[in-house]
N, C-alpha and C positions, 0 to 999 in steps of 0.2 A: 320227637316222639309224639305220635298222635294218640289220642285217647281211644280211638276205635281201631279194631283189628283190620289188617290189610289182607287182601287176597293175592298171594303171589301169582304172577303171570303163569298161565298154563297149569294151574293146580285146582283141582276140584275133588269133592267127595273125600275118600280116604287119604288123598294126597295133601289135603289142606290142613294147616295147623288149626287146632281147636280154638273156638271163640271163648274168651274168658271175660266176664263182666265184673268190674270192681266197684264197691261202694265208695266212690271217690269223695262225695260230699260228707258222708258219715266219717270217713277217715280224717278229713280236715276238722270236722266237729270234735273228733276224739283228741286231736292235737290241741286245739284251742281249749277244750274242756280240761284236759290234763294239765296244761300250763297254768290255767286259772286256779284249778284245785290245788296244785302245788304251791302257788303263790299265796293262797289263803291259808294253807296249812303250815307254811314255812316256820312260824313261831308258835305253833300249837303243840301241846303235848300229844296230840293224836297223830303227829307226823310219823314217828317211828313205828307204831303199830300198823299204820296204813302202808308204809314203805315195805314192811315185812311181808305183806301180801302182794303189793303191786310190783316190786322189784323182780321176784321170781317169775311172775306172769309176763312181764315185759321181756325178760331174758329168754324165756321159753319161746315166745313168739319170734324173737330175733333169730334164735338158733334154727327154728323151723324155716325161716326165710333164707338163711345162709346155706342150709344143707342142699338146696336145690340148684345152687349157682353152677357148680362144675358140670353135672350131667346135662343141665339145660343148655349151657354154653356149648357143650360138645355137640348136642343134637342140632342146635340152631346153626352153628358154624358149618357143619357138614352139609346141611340142607341149603343154606344160603349161598355158600361158595360153589356148590354144584350147580345151582341155578345160574350163577354168574358165568361159570365156565361154559354151560350150554348156550347162554346168550351170546358169548363171544364167537360161537360157531355160526351165528345167524348171518354173518356177512360183514362187509367193510363198515357199514353204518353202525352196526352193533359194536364193533371193535373201537370205532372212533368215539362212540358214546362212552364206553367203558374207560377209555383213556381220559376223557373229561371228568368222569366220575372219580377216578383215582386222584386226578389233579386237584379237584375241589375238596375231596376228603382230606388230602394232605395239607392243603391250605387251611382248612377248617381246624385241624389239630394243631399245626404249628402256630397259627395266629392266636389260638387260645392260650397256649402255654407262655406266649409273650405278652398278650394283652391282660390276662387275669392278674398276674402279679403286679403289673403296672397300675391297674385300677385299684388294687388293694393298698398299694403304697400311696396312691393319690387320694383315695377315699377310704380311710381305715375303717375297720369294723367298729361298732359301738363299744364304748367302755364296758368292761365286765363280760364281753362276748366270748372270751376265750373258754369259759367254763360251760358254754351252752352246747356246742357241737363236739367238743373234745372229750366229753365224759363218756365212759363206757368202753374204751378199748385203746389198744396201742397198735401202731402199724408195724409191719415187718421192716427189718433193716435192708436197705438197698446196697448192694455191693459196689466196690469201686469199679473203675472203667475196665480193668483187665478181667476181674471176676464177673463183671456184667456181660462182657462178650462171651466168656465161657458159659454163662448161665443161659444163653440163648438156646442151647440144646441140652435137654435133660437126659442123663444116662439111663434113667428109669422113669418112664412116663407115668407109671402107676404111683410111684413115690411123689412125683411132681404134683399129681392130682390130689394126693392125700395131704400134701403140704400147702395146697392152693398156691403153687408157684405159677401164676397165671401167664407170665410172658412166655416161657418155654412151652407151656401147655397149649397156649393159643397158637403159637407158631407151628407146633406139631399138628394140631387139628387142621390148620389151614393147608399144610402140606398134604395131610391125609385126605382132605376133601378134594384137592386138585388131583391126587393120584386116583381117587375113586372115580372122578369124572372121566378118566381115560380107560377105565375098565370096559370090557364088552357090555353091551346094553343090558343083558339079563343080570349079570353080576352087579352092575352099577345100580340098577333099579332096586335090587334086593338090599344092597348095602345102604343106599340112601333111604329106602323105605324103613329100614330098621331105625336109623337115626331120626327120621321123621316121627316114628312111633315113640321113640325115647323122648323127643321134645314134647310131643303131645301129652305123654304121661306126666312129665315134669310140669307142664303148663297146668294140668288139672290139679296137681298137688299145690303148686304155688298159688293157684286160684283159690283153693280152699284156705290156704294160709292167709291170703290177702282179704278174704271175707272176714277174717277175725282181726283185720288191721285196726278198726276203730277201738277195739279193746286193747290190743297190743300197743298201739301208739299212745292211747290214753295212759297206760301204765308206765311207759317210758317217759312221756312228757311230764307226768306228775313229779317224778324225781328231778327232772331238769328244771321245772318251774320252781320247785322248792329250793334248789341250789342256786339258781341264777336270777330268780325274780323276774321283773319286767324286762330285763335285758334280752330274754328269749324272743320276745315279739320284735324288738328292734333288730336283733340279729337275723331273724328269718326274713324281715323286710329288706335288709341290706343284702342278704344272700340272693334273694330273688332278683334284685336290680343288677348285681354283678353277673349272674348267669344269663340274664336276658341281654345284657350288653354284649356278651360273647356271641349270642345268636344274632344280634343286630348287625354285627360285623359281617357275618355270612349273608344276611339279608341284603345288605348294601352291596356286597360283592356280586350278588346276582345281577344287579343293574349294570355293574362294570363289565361283567362277563358278556352280557347280552350286547353291550356297546362295542367292546373291543374284539370279541370273537364272533359275535353274531351280526354285527353291523347294524344294530338297532339303536337309535338314539334313546337316551335315558327317558326323556319326556314321553316319547311315543310308547316305549316299553311300559312305563308307569301307567299310562292311560289304559293300555290293553290288559294290564294285570288286575285292574280294580275288581272286575267281577270274580275272578278266581280267588283273589285275596279276601274278598268279602265272604265267600263260601268257606274258605279255610278258617277264618276267625269264628264263624258261626257254628261250624261242625267239628273243628279241631281234628279233621280227618283228610289226609291226602287222597284217599280213595274216593271220598264223597266229593272232593274238589276236582276230580279228573274230567268230568264233562265241561266244567267251567275252564279248566286249563286248555282243553281242546278248542274251546271257543276263543280263548286268548290267542292261541297259536294261529287261528284263522284270521283274527283281527290284525296280527302281525304279518300276515301274508306268507306264512311258512307252508311248505309243501304238505299236503294232507297225508301222504304216505309216510313222511318223516315224523309228523306229530303223532300219528296213530300207532307208530312203532315205538318211538322213544318214550313218550309220556307214560303209557301203561307199564313199560319196563322200568322206568324211573320210580314209579309208585311202588313197584314190587321190591326193588333192590337198592334204592338210593335214598339216604337221609343225610342231606348236606350238613345239617346242624349237629348231627350225632357226636362227632369227635369234639367240636368246639364246646358245646354246652356240657357234655359229660366230663371233659377234662376240666372245665371251669368248676364243676362241682367238686371234683377231687382236689384241685388246687385250693379251693376255698376251705375245705375241711382240713387240709394239711396246714393251712395258714393259722387257723384257730387252734389246731391241736399242737402247734409248735414243731411240726415236722418240716425239716429243711429239705427242699427238693433240688438236688444237684442235677447236672446234665444227664447222668445215667438214669435217674428216676424219671426225668421229663421225657427222655427218649423212649424209655420203657412204656410210659403212659401213652405217648403218641402211637407207638407201634401196636399196642393192644387196642387202642381206640379205633384205629383204621380197620383192623380185622373184625372187631366186635360190631362195627357199624354195618357190616354186611349181614351178620347173623341175627340182628335184633329188629329188622325192619318190619316184620309182619306181626308185631305184638302190640297189645294195648300199651298206652303210655306208662301206666304205673308199673307193669311188669318190665317193660323196656328199661325203665329207670334203674331198677334193682339189678337186672342182668347185665346192663351195659356199664353202669358206673362201678359196680362191685368188682369185676375183674380189673378194671383200670386202676382203682384205688389199691387193690392188692398188689398189682405189679409195681406201683409207685411207692409202696411201703406206707400207705395212708390207712388209718383205721376205717373200717366200713360200718361200724355200729351207728354212727350218726345218720346213715342213709335211711334207717328205719323211721326217723323223724322227718327228714327232708322229703320222703316220698309223699307225705301228707300235703305238701304245698306244690307238688309237681304240676298240678293243673294250671298254675299261673305261668310258669316258664313255658309250658306246653303250647300256649297261644303263639309265642314267638317261634317255637320249633316248627309248628305247622305252617305259619305264615312264611318263614324263610325257606322251608323245604319246598313248598309249592312254587315260590318265586324262582328258586334255583333250578327246579325241574324244567320250567319253561325256558330259563336262560340257557341251560345246557342244550335244550332242543334247538334254540336259535343257532348255537355254535355248530351242532351236528348238521343242521340244514344248510348252513353256509358252506360247510365242508363238502357236502354232497354236490352243491351247485358248482363249486370250484373244480371238483373232480370231473363233473360232467363237461365243463368247458374245456378241460385239458384233453379229454378223450375225443372231442370234436375235431375233424380234419381241418 
């Protein structure tokens, strides 16, 4: 999740998603200030009168954040999947790239649900951490295997949306978007235009809500600080390290992909990636890193036509770390909230994470965090209230998100370019 908005390939003017700027540093300041204020007031007679005011303010802000999730996910998924479907028609190179994109996203999700619980068992959360992120809500119950399979298709999609049943809702929206991409051009443009307008309207609303994030986060953090004391700071630090570790695995997988599928030695790939990775860390934007990524592709000797096609498309529709780091967030919250995640819950999380990864790629990191992790947590039966606090520290994991995304974009380009070369050799007499 990058902190700057991305411009989807081939979209301009009214077709582009609106730009939303978020007061990120003020939100972080609200979190720290709220935790400190709660810590100082923990044993003061002023605590109850203060919580009488702050608790409703925090709850109101959280509800305003939650109410946008379903319509925004609907708009973004239809737009994102229609873009991917159109890209698939661009030729063999595009289909080869989309195959690698799917494979990487699947690896990203599966590796996260295996790695994150292992890391939490190896490096447990700080003592007294359970009360930090678990306060404020209960997750939904995840059905058994048979009921889970039945739940993949909702008999009433409106009821599913009202009940925030994200797995059947997400799968329906994905099928709807694929069907829309096969409509005649005029009907397709009208329908996708409607959902783009819906997404834009929701982005404006959530932008307004997030402008109040410093106040809302302060109000929520005050109660957490009073209840958990200094454990809140240790828990947030532990959370950041676990989520970054999930992204680091995807980052390292980029070198492996470039070596095994692209035929580029890891040391050579690492040297060529230094300029692009430097820009990624300094800007936290895949779009801003695109010129440097094209330069890295040239250093690696990749075909110019391959790089100029694959990399801009990757910037628009591909975020390699999205399933891994978003699932890590959900698993971490579940761990502290005492929610047991069985195979059905993990499968639901991976399925939703793969679909959501397509729809959230053109958003600022703060918005992407809420819209991407929220549906995953709901599908897994994990409470989403803690996300209102975790969004305040998203700028730190976002560094790894951008670094790994940029690295994997170039790695996928090497794999596609090698495939083009092999096909060209096969066609030669």
